[in-house]
C-alpha positions in Angstrom: -10.1 -9.7 60.1 -11.8 -8.7 56.9 -9.5 -6.6 56.1 -6.8 -9.1 56.8 -4.7 -9.2 53.3 -1.5 -11.9 52.7 1.4 -10.7 52.5 4.0 -11.4 49.4 6.1 -14.4 50.7 7.9 -15.0 47.2 10.9 -13.0 45.0 10.1 -13.9 41.5 7.2 -15.0 39.7 7.7 -17.0 36.2 5.3 -18.6 33.4 6.0 -22.5 33.4 4.4 -24.4 30.7 2.2 -27.3 31.9 -0.3 -29.7 30.5 -3.5 -27.8 28.7 -1.8 -24.4 28.6 0.8 -22.2 30.9 0.6 -21.7 34.7 2.6 -19.1 37.0 5.0 -20.1 39.8 5.9 -18.1 42.9 9.3 -19.4 44.0 8.4 -22.6 42.3 5.2 -22.6 43.8 2.0 -22.9 41.3 -0.4 -20.0 41.9 -3.6 -22.0 42.4 -7.7 -19.9 41.9 -9.8 -19.0 45.2 -11.3 -22.5 45.0 -7.8 -24.3 44.7 -8.1 -25.5 41.0 -4.9 -25.2 39.2 -4.6 -21.9 37.5 -4.1 -23.6 34.0 -3.7 -20.2 31.0 -4.8 -20.7 27.4 -2.0 -18.3 26.2 1.5 -17.4 26.7 0.5 -14.0 26.9 -2.4 -14.6 29.5 0.0 -16.2 31.5 2.8 -13.4 31.4 0.0 -10.5 32.1 -1.0 -12.7 35.3 2.6 -13.1 36.3 3.2 -9.3 35.7 0.3 -8.6 38.2 2.0 -11.1 40.7 5.4 -9.3 40.0 4.1 -6.1 40.8 2.5 -6.6 44.3 4.3 -5.3 47.1 4.3 -5.8 50.6 0.5 -6.9 50.5 -1.6 -8.6 48.0 -4.2 -6.5 46.8 -6.4 -8.2 44.4 -8.1 -5.1 42.9 -4.8 -4.7 41.3 -4.8 -7.9 39.5 -7.7 -7.5 36.6 -6.1 -10.7 34.6 -5.8 -12.9 37.4 -9.1 -12.2 38.6 -10.5 -12.7 35.1 -8.9 -16.1 34.8 -10.2 -17.1 38.4 -13.4 -16.6 37.3 -12.8 -17.9 34.1 -11.9 -21.4 35.9 -13.9 -21.1 39.4 -17.5 -20.0 37.7 -17.5 -20.0 33.7 -16.0 -23.2 33.4 -18.1 -25.1 35.9 -21.5 -23.0 34.6 -20.5 -22.7 30.6 -24.5 -23.6 29.4 -25.9 -21.2 32.1 -23.5 -18.7 31.0 -23.5 -18.6 27.6 -27.4 -19.0 27.4 -27.5 -15.6 29.5 -25.5 -13.8 27.0 -27.3 -15.2 24.1 -30.6 -14.0 25.7 -30.0 -10.2 25.0 -30.0 -10.6 21.6 -33.6 -10.7 21.8 -33.7 -7.5 23.7 -30.3 -6.3 22.0 -30.0 -2.1 23.3 -28.9 -2.0 19.3 -32.2 -3.1 18.1 -34.6 -0.5 20.7 -35.1 3.0 19.0 -36.3 6.3 20.0 -39.9 7.3 19.0 -38.8 10.9 19.2 -36.8 12.8 18.8 -36.0 13.0 15.0 -32.2 13.7 15.8 -31.6 10.8 18.2 -33.4 9.0 15.8 -31.0 9.9 13.2 -28.2 9.4 15.8 -29.5 5.9 16.8 -29.6 4.8 12.8 -26.2 6.1 12.5 -24.2 4.7 14.3 -26.3 1.5 15.4 -27.0 0.6 11.8 -24.1 -0.5 10.9 -23.5 -2.9 13.4 -26.6 -4.8 12.7 -25.2 -4.6 9.4 -22.0 -6.0 10.3 -23.5 -8.4 12.4 -25.9 -10.2 9.5 -22.8 -10.2 7.0 -20.1 -11.6 9.9 -22.5 -13.7 12.4 -25.0 -14.6 9.7 -27.7 -13.0 11.9 -30.0 -10.1 11.0 -31.6 -8.3 14.2 -34.5 -6.1 13.1 -34.6 -2.7 14.8 -38.2 -1.1 16.2 -39.7 2.3 18.1 -40.1 2.2 21.5 -39.3 0.3 24.2 -41.9 -2.6 24.7 -40.6 -6.1 23.5 -40.8 -7.3 20.0 -39.4 -10.9 19.3 -36.2 -10.8 17.0 -36.0 -13.4 14.0 -35.9 -17.2 15.8 -33.3 -18.2 13.2 -31.4 -14.9 13.7 -31.0 -15.7 17.6 -30.1 -19.5 17.1 -27.6 -18.6 15.0 -26.0 -16.4 17.7 -26.4 -18.7 20.6 -24.8 -21.5 18.8 -21.7 -19.1 18.7 -22.0 -18.4 22.2 -22.0 -21.5 22.9 -19.0 -22.1 20.8 -17.1 -19.5 23.1 -14.5 -21.7 25.5 -14.5 -20.6 29.3 -11.7 -17.8 29.0 -13.1 -16.1 26.0 -16.7 -16.5 27.7 -15.5 -14.6 31.1 -14.6 -11.8 28.7 -17.5 -11.7 26.5 -20.0 -12.0 29.9 -18.3 -8.2 30.7 -18.6 -7.0 26.7 -21.9 -8.1 26.5 -23.4 -6.9 30.0 -21.3 -3.7 30.3 -22.4 -2.4 26.5 -26.0 -3.9 26.8 -25.7 -5.6 23.8 -25.1 -9.1 22.3 -24.0 -7.4 18.8 -21.9 -5.1 20.4 -20.2 -7.9 22.4 -19.1 -9.9 19.1 -18.2 -6.3 17.5 -15.5 -5.9 20.1 -14.4 -9.4 20.8 -13.9 -9.6 16.5 -12.1 -6.7 16.5 -15.4 -5.0 14.1 -13.9 -1.2 15.6 -11.8 -0.5 18.4 -13.1 -1.3 21.4 -12.8 2.5 22.7 -15.2 3.4 19.6 -17.5 0.1 20.5 -17.6 1.8 23.9 -19.2 4.8 22.8 -21.2 3.6 20.5 -22.8 1.8 23.4 -22.8 5.1 25.6 -25.4 7.0 22.9 -28.3 7.5 24.6 -26.1 8.2 27.8 -24.3 10.7 25.8 -27.6 12.4 24.3 -28.8 12.6 27.9 -26.0 14.6 29.2 -26.0 17.1 25.8 -29.4 17.6 26.8 -29.4 17.9 30.7 -25.7 18.5 31.7 -22.9 16.6 33.3 -23.1 14.5 36.3 -20.2 13.8 38.3 -21.4 10.9 40.1 -22.9 9.3 36.8 -19.5 10.4 34.9 -17.2 8.3 37.7 -19.5 4.9 37.1 -19.4 5.3 33.6 -15.4 5.4 33.8 -15.2 2.6 35.6 -17.4 0.5 33.6 -15.5 1.7 30.5 -12.1 0.4 32.0 -13.9 -3.0 33.1 -15.3 -3.3 28.9 -11.8 -2.3 27.8 -10.4 -4.9 30.0 -12.8 -7.6 29.1 -11.6 -6.7 25.5 -7.7 -7.1 26.4 -8.5 -10.1 28.2 -10.6 -11.7 25.5 -7.5 -11.2 23.0 -5.1 -12.8 25.6 -7.5 -15.7 25.2 -6.5 -16.4 21.7 
């Protein structure tokens, strides 16, 4: 029974305006979340993306081929209910942000980190009004409290759909700053992903390619790029 999948029962999926946004109907039946909540989406574009996923289903419904639907479900069934807790968890990344922990050696790696990570920190200082400070080594060193509070307030200012996407942008990159940079379009999502992978790419250069690690990285990259698209569709 664990392999059971619901059968396609509808012929047409359409976007319908409703109170609070848009929803998707399957032959007149409104789609609900797994928790049986109304699937109310914030933009017409997001509703179109969800409707297209339902339209693409053939004999059986395969949730693994429906990333926008799954992200919307998570926003409604999980993030909306635990907004403050999720926001606090993500804001905590600021005090141990990937971009702030620099190699003690070798010099070539230090230079590469400075070249790729310093511009992101400079952007955050201007765009987010929060200056984080890089440190050498891996031991935790607290960041300025005022900067962390400023970042926390901005995370809490995201709505449930934005926060659902932001969760993946931050957790997959390991950086609150890069999460904001992706969300706000500082650079392309592909570029920001590569910036987040600097240390891993360095290791590949030193020790060679690992097929399994590459496959995992590509899966994470796809999730990161999807999160950026979902964030954009939330606005």
